[in-house]
C-alpha positions in Angstrom: -27.8 31.9 -7.7 -25.0 29.8 -6.4 -23.3 31.3 -3.3 -19.6 31.1 -3.5 -18.9 32.9 -0.2 -18.1 29.5 1.7 -15.9 28.4 -1.1 -12.1 28.3 -0.8 -9.5 27.9 -3.5 -7.6 24.5 -3.4 -3.7 24.7 -3.4 -2.3 24.8 -6.8 -0.4 21.4 -6.2 -3.7 19.7 -5.7 -4.9 20.8 -9.1 -2.0 19.6 -10.9 -2.0 16.3 -13.0 -1.3 13.6 -10.6 0.8 10.5 -11.3 0.6 6.9 -9.9 3.5 5.1 -8.2 2.9 1.5 -7.6 5.2 -0.8 -5.4 5.6 -4.5 -5.7 5.9 -7.5 -3.2 9.1 -9.3 -2.2 10.6 -11.6 -4.8 8.7 -9.5 -7.4 9.4 -6.5 -9.8 7.7 -3.5 -11.2 6.4 -5.9 -13.9 3.8 -7.0 -11.4 2.0 -3.8 -12.3 1.8 -4.1 -16.0 -2.1 -4.5 -16.4 -2.8 -1.7 -13.9 -0.2 0.5 -15.8 -1.9 -0.4 -19.1 -5.3 0.8 -17.5 -4.0 4.0 -16.2 -1.6 5.2 -18.6 -4.0 7.3 -20.7 -4.9 9.4 -17.8 -1.8 9.4 -15.6 2.0 9.0 -15.6 2.7 5.7 -14.1 5.7 4.7 -12.3 6.5 1.0 -11.1 10.1 1.0 -9.8 12.0 -2.1 -8.8 12.4 -2.1 -5.1 16.0 -2.4 -3.9 17.3 -5.9 -4.4 14.9 -6.8 -7.0 14.6 -6.6 -10.7 16.9 -4.1 -12.3 17.9 -3.0 -8.8 19.0 -6.6 -7.8 22.5 -5.8 -7.8 22.3 -3.2 -5.1 25.1 -3.7 -2.6 23.9 -1.6 0.4 20.3 -3.1 1.0 18.0 -1.3 3.4 17.4 -2.4 6.8 14.5 -0.1 7.5 11.4 1.2 5.6 13.0 4.7 5.7 16.0 3.3 3.9 13.7 1.7 1.4 12.2 5.2 0.7 15.6 6.7 0.1 16.5 3.9 -2.3 13.5 4.8 -4.6 13.9 8.4 -3.8 14.9 9.4 -7.6 11.6 7.7 -8.9 9.6 9.6 -6.3 11.3 12.9 -7.3 10.7 12.1 -10.9 6.9 11.6 -10.2 6.1 15.3 -10.4 2.8 16.6 -8.9 0.5 14.9 -6.6 0.9 11.1 -6.2 -1.5 8.2 -6.0 0.5 5.8 -4.1 -0.3 1.9 -4.5 1.4 -0.9 -2.7 1.2 -4.6 -2.3 2.7 -6.7 0.6 6.2 -5.5 1.3 5.6 -2.7 -1.2 2.6 -1.9 0.7 4.6 -1.6 3.9 7.0 0.8 1.9 3.9 2.7 0.6 2.5 3.3 4.0 5.9 4.6 5.2 6.0 7.0 2.4 2.4 8.0 3.1 3.2 8.8 6.8 6.6 10.4 6.5 8.3 13.5 5.4 9.2 14.6 2.5 6.6 12.9 0.3 3.5 12.6 2.6 2.2 16.0 1.7 2.2 15.1 -2.0 -0.2 12.3 -1.6 -3.5 12.3 -3.3 -4.7 8.8 -2.5 -3.3 5.7 -1.0 -4.1 2.1 -1.8 -2.7 -0.7 0.3 -3.1 -4.4 -0.6 -2.2 -6.6 2.4 0.7 -4.5 3.5 3.3 -6.3 5.7 2.9 -4.2 8.9 3.2 -6.7 11.6 3.9 -4.4 14.5 0.4 -3.2 14.3 -0.6 -6.5 15.7 0.3 -5.7 19.3 -2.8 -4.5 21.2 -4.7 -7.8 22.0 -3.5 -11.3 23.1 -4.9 -12.8 19.9 -3.0 -10.2 17.7 0.1 -10.8 19.6 -0.1 -14.6 18.9 -0.4 -13.7 15.1 2.6 -11.4 15.5 4.7 -14.3 17.2 3.8 -16.8 14.4 4.8 -14.4 11.8 7.9 -13.5 13.5 8.8 -17.2 13.5 8.3 -17.7 10.0 10.5 -14.6 9.4 13.2 -16.0 11.6 13.1 -19.5 10.0 13.2 -18.2 6.4 16.1 -15.9 7.4 18.1 -18.4 9.1 17.8 -21.0 6.0 19.1 -18.0 3.9 22.0 -17.2 6.3 22.8 -21.0 6.4 22.8 -21.2 2.5 19.6 -23.3 2.3 18.0 -20.8 -0.3 15.6 -23.4 -1.8 14.3 -24.3 1.7 13.8 -20.6 2.4 11.8 -20.1 -0.7 9.8 -23.1 -0.1 8.9 -22.0 3.4 8.2 -18.5 2.1 5.9 -19.5 -0.7 4.1 -22.1 1.4 3.3 -19.4 4.0 2.2 -16.9 1.6 -0.1 -19.5 -0.1 -2.3 -19.3 3.0 -5.2 -21.7 2.9 -5.2 -21.9 -0.8 -3.5 -24.9 -2.7 0.0 -23.7 -3.8 0.4 -23.0 -7.5 3.5 -24.8 -9.0 6.4 -22.4 -9.7 8.0 -22.5 -13.2 11.6 -23.1 -13.4 12.3 -19.6 -14.6 10.5 -18.1 -11.8 12.3 -20.2 -9.2 15.6 -19.2 -10.6 14.7 -15.5 -10.3 13.6 -16.3 -6.6 16.9 -18.0 -5.9 18.9 -14.9 -7.3 17.0 -12.4 -5.1 16.2 -14.6 -2.1 18.9 -13.0 0.2 16.8 -9.7 0.2 13.9 -11.5 2.0 16.0 -11.3 5.2 16.4 -7.7 4.8 12.6 -7.2 4.0 11.6 -9.0 7.2 14.0 -7.0 9.2 12.6 -3.8 7.8 9.0 -4.7 8.4 9.5 -5.7 12.0 11.6 -2.7 12.6 8.7 -0.2 11.8 7.3 1.2 15.1 4.3 3.2 15.9 2.2 1.9 12.9 -1.3 2.5 14.7 -0.3 6.1 15.5 0.9 6.7 11.9 -2.1 5.2 10.5 -4.4 7.4 12.7 -2.6 10.5 11.0 -3.5 9.7 7.6 -5.8 12.2 5.9 -5.9 11.0 2.3 -8.5 8.7 0.6 -7.5 5.3 1.5 -8.3 2.1 -0.2 -7.5 -1.2 1.6 -7.7 -4.7 0.1 -7.3 -8.1 1.3 -7.9 -11.9 0.1 -10.0 -14.4 2.0 -7.6 -17.3 1.4 -4.5 -15.2 2.4 -2.5 -15.9 5.6 -4.7 -14.5 8.3 -1.9 -12.2 9.6 -2.2 -10.0 6.7 -6.0 -10.2 6.6 -5.9 -8.9 10.2 -3.4 -6.1 9.4 -6.0 -4.9 6.8 -8.9 -5.1 9.4 -6.8 -3.2 11.9 -5.7 -0.5 9.4 -9.4 -0.2 8.4 -10.5 0.4 12.0 -8.0 3.1 12.5 -7.6 5.1 9.3 -10.3 7.6 9.2 -12.7 7.2 6.2 -10.8 4.1 4.9 -12.6 1.9 2.4 -12.1 -1.8 3.0 -12.6 -4.5 0.2 -12.3 -8.0 1.0 -12.1 -10.7 -2.0 -13.2 -13.8 -0.4 -11.8 -16.2 -3.0 -8.5 -14.3 -3.6 -5.1 -15.0 -1.9 -2.2 -12.9 -1.1 -1.1 -12.3 -4.6 -4.6 -10.9 -5.5 -3.2 -8.0 -7.6 -2.0 -10.7 -10.1 -4.6 -13.4 -9.7 -7.6 -11.2 -9.5 -6.5 -8.2 -11.4 -9.9 -8.1 -13.2 -11.4 -7.2 -10.0 -8.6 -5.4 -8.2 -7.5 -3.0 -10.9 -11.0 -1.4 -11.5 -11.2 -0.9 -7.8 -7.9 0.9 -7.6 -8.8 3.0 -10.9 -12.0 4.3 -9.5 -10.4 5.1 -6.2 -7.8 7.2 -8.0 -10.5 8.8 -10.3 -12.6 9.7 -7.2 -9.6 11.2 -5.4 -8.9 13.2 -8.5 -12.4 14.4 -8.7 -12.3 15.4 -5.1 -9.2 17.3 -5.3 -10.6 19.3 -8.4 -13.9 20.1 -6.5 -14.1 23.4 -4.6 -14.9 22.6 -1.0 -17.1 24.7 1.2 -15.4 25.8 4.5 -16.7 24.2 7.9 -18.6 26.5 9.9 -19.1 29.1 7.2 -16.6 31.8 5.9 -13.7 31.1 3.7 -11.2 28.5 4.8 -7.6 29.9 4.0 -5.5 27.3 5.9 -5.2 23.6 6.2 -5.8 23.2 10.0 -7.0 20.1 11.8 -10.6 21.1 11.6 -10.5 21.6 7.8 -8.7 18.1 7.5 -11.4 16.5 9.4 -14.0 18.2 7.3 -12.5 17.3 4.2 -12.4 13.6 5.3 -16.1 13.8 6.2 -16.8 15.2 2.8 -14.8 12.3 1.2 -16.7 9.6 3.1 -20.1 11.3 2.0 -18.8 11.2 -1.6 -17.9 7.6 -1.5 -21.0 6.3 0.3 -23.0 8.1 -2.4 -21.3 6.6 -5.3 -20.0 3.2 -4.3 -20.9 0.0 -2.6 -20.8 0.0 1.1 -17.2 -0.2 2.6 -16.3 -3.6 3.5 -17.8 -5.2 0.5 -17.1 -8.8 0.1 -16.9 -10.4 -3.3 
């Protein structure tokens, strides 16, 4: 006979049907996530809002200067996404997703987090080598921003695209894509400002208590590869996947590999939320204290390790 004396009831919010919110990169739009949305739409409500300054929100006048302001700008979408949230973010959208996951009022609704090379440069301050990476990236940000302020938009876009191409050959940009980039290029300076203004990233990462998936590409700029490495070292139970042949735009160029990883991560998090969990140390756990949180993370890790390849898988 099964003994239910050490089983506690999960909060009702954790049993509700979850939705997915996916945030795109700079100079992109919510259309970036069409393939992922098609894959998940039969099981989850899927939201891919345009970040302020891009896509349908390209005419925003009061552009955000901090990640907190970016969160407020997409607040309507987050409020419309009822129930628990699976949060996915790429590049600058990953930085916003990280901020949502570590801030009131939406952090408590998170069921899982997926970050694909999030632009969180201030995490690179703990070693001399990391500080050099931070300084180089800051110089790129200054150069691109100054070109924009001086009216040299084409030069700014060329610098921006060359940097993010990393060690891979740069793919040619269509005239239509270049025209869209020119239209929204002024937002890049605001994005850099917000990313570099984010403080205490390491401390915030250490506080995360949701299943977290981290993805990086082997031909991306090393600065974002290193950001993913640092987050993987800090976030308890984080699962890290490195796609050796992928670049920074891996959600698009390597969607066939990336989307199944995200979908499986979301499915596992849903399964974990639905499963009754035995309380640590015996007895029924009726509250969500620190001990319970640590124990839940241990249970998540055991679940992942049993069903998945070893974290840190290189493809």
